[in-house]
C-alpha positions in Angstrom: 0.0 0.0 0.1 1.3 3.5 -1.0 1.7 6.2 1.6 -1.4 8.8 1.9 -0.2 12.4 2.4 -3.3 13.1 4.3 -1.7 11.3 7.2 0.7 13.6 8.9 3.0 11.5 11.6 4.0 13.8 14.4 7.5 13.1 15.5 7.1 13.8 19.2 10.3 11.7 20.1 13.3 13.1 22.2 15.9 13.9 19.2 16.8 13.5 15.6 18.6 10.0 16.1 15.2 8.5 17.3 13.3 10.3 14.6 15.3 8.9 11.8 14.8 5.6 13.4 11.0 6.0 13.3 11.1 7.2 9.7 13.0 4.1 8.8 10.8 1.8 10.6 7.7 3.5 8.8 9.5 3.3 5.6 7.2 3.9 2.5 4.1 3.8 4.8 4.2 7.4 5.8 5.4 10.3 3.6 4.6 13.3 5.8 6.3 14.3 9.2 5.6 17.0 11.6 8.7 18.1 13.6 7.7 20.3 16.5 9.1 22.7 19.0 9.9 19.9 21.5 12.6 18.4 19.0 14.1 21.7 18.1 17.0 21.3 20.5 17.4 17.7 19.6 18.4 18.2 16.1 14.9 18.7 14.7 15.8 21.0 11.9 18.5 18.9 10.7 16.3 15.9 10.7 13.8 18.0 8.7 16.4 18.8 6.2 17.6 15.1 6.1 14.1 13.6 5.5 13.3 16.3 3.0 16.5 16.2 0.9 17.8 12.4 1.2 14.5 10.6 1.7 12.1 12.7 -0.3 9.6 13.1 2.5 7.3 16.2 3.0 7.8 18.1 6.3 5.5 20.0 8.6 7.6 22.2 10.9 5.3 23.0 13.7 7.0 26.1 15.5 3.8 28.1 16.3 5.7 31.3 16.0 4.5 34.4 17.8 6.4 37.8 18.2 6.4 41.4 16.7 6.0 41.3 12.8 9.7 42.0 12.1 10.9 39.1 14.0 8.3 36.8 12.6 9.0 37.8 9.1 12.7 37.4 9.6 12.4 33.9 11.2 9.9 32.9 8.3 12.5 34.1 5.8 15.1 32.0 7.2 12.9 28.9 7.5 11.7 29.3 3.9 15.1 28.7 2.5 14.8 24.9 3.3 11.7 24.5 1.1 9.8 22.8 3.6 6.2 22.3 3.2 4.1 23.5 6.0 4.9 26.1 8.9 2.8 26.9 12.0 2.3 30.6 13.2 -0.2 31.9 15.7 -3.3 33.2 14.1 -3.2 36.9 15.1 -3.3 39.1 12.2 -0.1 40.9 12.6 1.6 37.5 13.0 0.0 35.9 9.8 0.7 38.9 7.8 4.4 39.0 8.8 4.7 35.2 8.0 3.2 35.6 4.5 5.5 38.5 3.7 8.5 36.4 5.1 8.0 33.3 3.0 8.3 35.7 -0.2 7.8 33.3 -3.3 8.4 30.1 -1.4 5.7 27.2 -1.8 6.1 26.6 2.1 2.5 26.9 3.4 1.6 29.2 6.2 -0.8 27.6 8.6 -2.3 29.6 11.6 -3.0 28.1 14.9 -6.5 29.1 16.1 -7.2 27.6 19.7 -4.9 24.7 20.7 -6.6 21.4 20.8 -5.5 20.6 24.3 -7.4 23.8 25.6 -11.1 23.7 26.6 -13.1 26.7 27.8 -11.8 26.4 31.3 -8.1 26.7 30.0 -9.2 29.8 28.0 -10.9 31.4 31.3 -7.8 31.0 33.0 -6.1 32.9 30.2 -8.4 35.7 30.2 -9.6 34.9 26.8 -12.7 36.7 25.8 -15.9 34.8 26.5 -17.8 32.4 24.1 -17.9 28.9 22.9 -14.6 27.4 21.9 -16.0 26.3 18.5 -17.0 30.1 17.8 -13.8 31.5 18.6 -12.0 29.0 16.5 -14.1 29.7 13.6 -13.6 33.5 14.2 -9.9 33.1 14.4 -9.8 31.1 11.5 -11.6 33.6 9.3 -9.5 36.4 10.5 -6.2 34.5 9.8 -7.2 33.3 6.2 -8.2 36.9 5.4 -4.7 38.1 6.5 -2.8 35.7 4.3 -2.6 32.4 5.9 -2.6 29.3 3.4 -4.5 27.2 5.9 -5.3 26.7 9.5 -4.9 24.2 12.3 -8.0 23.4 14.2 -9.7 20.5 16.1 -11.5 18.1 13.8 -14.4 19.1 15.8 -14.5 22.5 14.3 -13.2 21.4 10.6 -16.7 21.4 9.2 -17.3 24.9 10.4 -14.2 26.4 9.1 -14.7 24.6 5.8 -18.0 26.6 5.4 -16.3 29.9 5.7 -16.1 32.0 2.4 -12.5 32.5 3.5 -11.5 28.8 3.6 -12.2 28.3 -0.2 -9.0 26.7 -1.6 -7.4 26.8 1.7 -5.9 24.1 4.0 -7.3 22.6 7.2 -4.9 20.4 9.2 -6.2 18.7 12.2 -4.3 17.4 15.2 -6.2 16.0 18.1 -6.9 12.8 15.9 -7.0 9.5 17.5 -8.1 6.1 15.9 -10.8 4.3 17.6 -9.7 2.8 21.0 -6.6 5.0 21.4 -5.6 6.8 24.4 -6.5 10.4 24.5 -3.4 11.8 26.0 -3.4 15.7 26.6 -5.8 16.3 23.8 -9.3 17.3 24.7 -11.2 17.9 21.4 -10.6 14.8 19.5 -12.1 12.5 16.6 -11.3 9.8 14.4 -9.2 10.1 11.3 -12.0 9.3 9.0 -14.4 11.7 10.9 -11.8 14.5 10.6 -11.5 14.0 6.6 -15.1 13.5 6.3 -15.7 17.1 8.2 -13.6 18.9 5.8 -10.0 18.3 7.0 -7.4 17.8 4.4 -4.7 16.4 6.5 -4.8 14.7 10.0 -1.8 14.7 12.5 -1.5 11.6 14.5 1.7 10.9 16.8 1.6 8.7 19.9 -0.9 6.2 18.1 1.6 5.5 15.7 5.2 5.6 17.2 4.0 4.3 20.5 2.4 1.4 19.0 3.9 -2.1 19.2 4.0 -2.1 15.3 4.2 1.5 14.2 4.2 0.7 10.5 1.0 -1.4 10.8 -0.8 1.2 13.0 0.3 3.9 10.2 -1.2 1.6 7.6 -4.3 0.9 9.6 -4.8 4.8 9.5 -4.3 5.0 5.9 -7.0 2.4 5.1 -9.4 4.4 7.5 -8.6 7.5 5.4 -9.4 5.6 2.3 -12.6 4.1 3.8 -16.2 5.1 2.9 -16.5 6.9 6.4 -13.9 9.3 5.2 -15.5 10.4 2.0 -15.9 14.0 1.6 -15.2 16.5 -1.4 -11.6 16.9 0.2 -11.0 13.4 0.3 -9.2 13.0 -3.0 
């Protein structure tokens, strides 16, 4: 079975050595990897370049950048030189505009974070985030980010359909973390659904980490998710 680029495996392992070992174990079952902030000091950027340049993999660099516009623009300009596929920034308008400017003519997609999938309304209250249902706030932030130049958004699969319905979302990407195959542990995620449900709701890509790399057979786990993504339950206009 060939890899399905709608599956992005999160390399939430301690360092680049373990990340490369995981990629070798998964082989041609996975073509798209997410490398996040947790691995940055463990050689994450070097691993991203090696997987991209030497193994032909696609790379999602999950940095969730947030700073003043000039700093974000400079950081994105530096990262764009590596020809990575996706990069995350926070969805605040000034951040998104700066990131869009920083990528220049590169094809790297800027994905805006709406509200982290590990947060619920209680967490937002504790952070003094304005009142309202989480789904409403996600939809509002998604529309703002997309209208300010984001190529797509990161959002819980529970909000994918709402975002897909936005006029601003036409032709844009929706990438959903917080995805767990049926029976998997939730971990620190609070707004979750299955891979098939996420795609059927309008997501273009799903991000899965621990259910793959903590499995007794990671390759078999990845192939099972690929099967699910290609099942009738995942059928939607985006499920090409």
